[in-house]
C-alpha positions, 0 to 999 in steps of 0.5 A, a space after each residue: 365553719 358552719 353555724 352549728 359547728 361554731 355554736 357547738 363550741 360556745 358553752 359559756 355565757 361569756 363566749 356565747 355573748 362575745 360571739 354574738 357581739 362580734 357578728 358585725 352586723 351579720 345574724 346567726 342563721 339556723 337551718 332545717 335538719 332533714 334526713 340527718 343533714 342541715 340545709 345550708 341554703 339561704 333565701 333572704 325572703 324566707 327568714 323570721 327574726 328571733 329576738 333576744 328577750 334581754 335586749 330586744 335586738 335580733 338574735 337569730 334568723 329562723 327559716 320560714 319553711 314552706 310547703 316544699 320543705 315540710 313535704 321534704 321532711 315528711 318524705 324523709 320521715 315516711 321513708 325512714 319509718 319503713 325500717 325504724 318501725 321494725 327495728 329491735 327495741 334494744 336498738 332504739 333504746 341504745 340510740 336514746 341512751 346515746 342521745 341522753 349521754 351527748 346532751 349530758 356532756 354538753 349540758 352547759 352548752 344547752 343551758 347557756 343557749 336556752 337562757 339566752 334564747 328564752 330569757 330564763 335564768 341559767 339556773 332554771 335552764 340547767 334544770 330543764 336540760 336535766 329534765 330533757 336528759 331524763 326524758 330520753 333515759 326514761 323512754 330508753 328503758 321503758 320500751 324494754 320493759 312494757 307489759 301487754 295483756 293476754 287471756 285464754 278464752 274457754 270453749 270450742 275452740 279454745 282461744 288465746 287472745 292478746 293485745 299487739 301494738 305497732 307504731 302509728 307512723 310519722 308524727 308532727 311534734 310541735 312545742 312551745 317557747 316557754 320550755 323549748 328543749 324540755 317540752 320538745 324532747 318530751 315528745 321526741 323521746 317516746 316517738 323514737 322509743 315506740 318506733 315512730 318517726 317524726 318532724 319536729 317544729 319548735 316555736 319560731 320564738 325559741 329555736 336555738 336548742 332545737 337546732 343544737 339537738 339536730 347535731 346531737 342526733 347526727 352524733 348519736 347516729 340516729 338513722 337518717 329521717 327518723 327525726 327531722 327538725 324544721 323551723 317556721 311559724 304556726 299558721 304557715 309551717 305548723 299548719 302545713 305539717 299538721 294537715 299533711 296526709 302522711 302525718 299520722 299523729 300530732 303531739 302539740 303543746 301550746 295555746 288553746 287557740 292553736 289547739 282548736 286550729 289543729 283540730 279544725 285542720 285535722 277534722 276530716 282525717 279521723 284516724 290521725 292521733 291527736 294529743 293536745 296539751 293546752 293552756 291553764 289558769 291554775 288555782 292555788 288553794 291555801 287553807 288556814 292550817 298551813 305553816 306560812 313559812 312553808 306556804 308563802 315560798 311554795 306559792 311564790 315559786 309556783 307563781 313566778 318561776 320562769 317569769 310565770 311562763 309555765 303552763 302549770 304556774 299557780 296564777 290564781 291564789 285563793 287564801 282562807 280569810 282567817 289568814 288572808 291579810 297575813 298571807 298577803 303581807 308575807 307573800 309581798 315581802 317574799 316576792 320583793 326579796 326573792 324575785 328581782 328582775 335581772 337577778 333571779 327572774 328573767 324577761 318575758 320572751 318577746 315584744 308580742 308577749 310583753 304587749 299581751 301582759 301589759 294589756 291585762 295589767 292595764 285592764 286590772 288598773 282600769 278595774 281598780 285592782 290593788 297592785 301590791 307589787 308591780 305596775 303597768 309596764 311602759 308601752 315601749 320596753 327599754 333594754 328588753 322585755 322586763 316585767 316586774 313580778 306583779 301581785 294583785 288583789 281586789 280583782 273581780 271573780 269575772 274579770 278577764 285578769 282572773 279568768 284568762 291565762 296571762 302567762 307571765 309574772 302576774 298573780 292574783 290573791 283572793 279570799 275564801 270562806 268555806 271548802 265548798 266555796 273554794 272548790 267552786 272558785 277553783 273550778 269556775 274557769 274554762 281551763 283545767 290543767 293543774 292545781 295546787 292544794 296547801 293544807 295539813 289535813 290529810 282528809 282534806 287533801 283527798 276530799 278537795 284534791 279529788 274534786 278539783 277539775 284539773 289533770 294534775 293536782 299537787 298537794 304541798 308541792 309543785 312541779 313534781 313529775 314522775 314520767 310514768 304518770 299521766 300528763 294533761 288537762 281537762 276541759 279547755 286545757 286539752 285532750 289526751 294524756 302523755 307519760 309512760 303507758 299514756 305516751 304508748 297510747 299516743 304513738 302506737 296502734 292497738 289491735 287484739 288478736 285471737 288465736 285458736 
């Protein structure tokens, strides 16, 4: 029995854990999905280790796809584009709905393996699977109802002017390890819906649900080559994919350094579409008119959900000085009660990421920051990559701990005095992805919210998404927007036609 057939049956934590325990020294091997088929060849020198975040043990072997495999996937997508780009919208919609239905039927399967592979809680994994389903359903219907623009021009001759859109071509779809299924489907669904074809590359750290997604495409009868999934690291596989001249667009979510590398790799291909959603160091602004019973849980959720491994997490909390001490006390109490390792919060994703977070906490310790919760973790993790939720205060405004994205269960709390001061503090950062504003003052909601340098601003809420609205950041947090008509801009070319 192939590995994909075996995994497809394991939809409980117990059955999945038993399967992994009974491999008897063997490893689970994933395979590329190209032209509607899984590549079963094994080359021992071409595999990467993916580790279980809860134990540190090797979980799976991931193909390190070389240039030949990248070219084979791009060739399959290029061939499929010829017919898929001309396919009726209803056909594309039907396929997307079939994909959504299969994932819905196998919801627990995807949640179980997302939880095992990434380290997130099963409850968090279920939320993200549901959002992945919504991605396919949303674009399945959007593409049937999108609107264009047409105008009459008076004069001699009179002219009808209208806008026409056509699919761009083959896309490289590259997603990160923190929300593997959700963020990958956020790219795949519009790519398919707008008539493009693609080669998807998930993170080599969390590849299992992308592997399962290939089986979904096969069962949904997505035509061969329309969506291919290959595995490998960024510098090798990802770079080769992005630089391919037959790849006409790149949609990437991940770190700012990788986004810069993609721009360098594509600088001479001026017509290649780029959508880059990069890192964030997001501020949470809390004014003195809030109800702390509501503000504390919201700020904590925004800080520590998925162990702080969400690019939209509010990792810089600014609190009005009138309520600062009271907030700190209640916040610490809430975090200790509600965020417990192994219960309500999982480990961080990898040893490399564990080491990165530890470096920042060592720096905080060196700078005499106050640890209200948490501590510097041990140099060598025992039994997985666990980091206690950490709350810091007395951190200097120019410290890298407060300025750089840590991407883990670490949050700083700082006081502010005036509205102008906190706006300046919020904007004094290279990133500009998201922000959270907590206040009861309706005028302040607009006055402050419209001045924060962030592509997304949540007022008295967090992580609410309407899929038709723009998603993306300012400054170093990326370029381009996705969602609804903004995704259409990414995946289509626009021409204006003038007809006498």
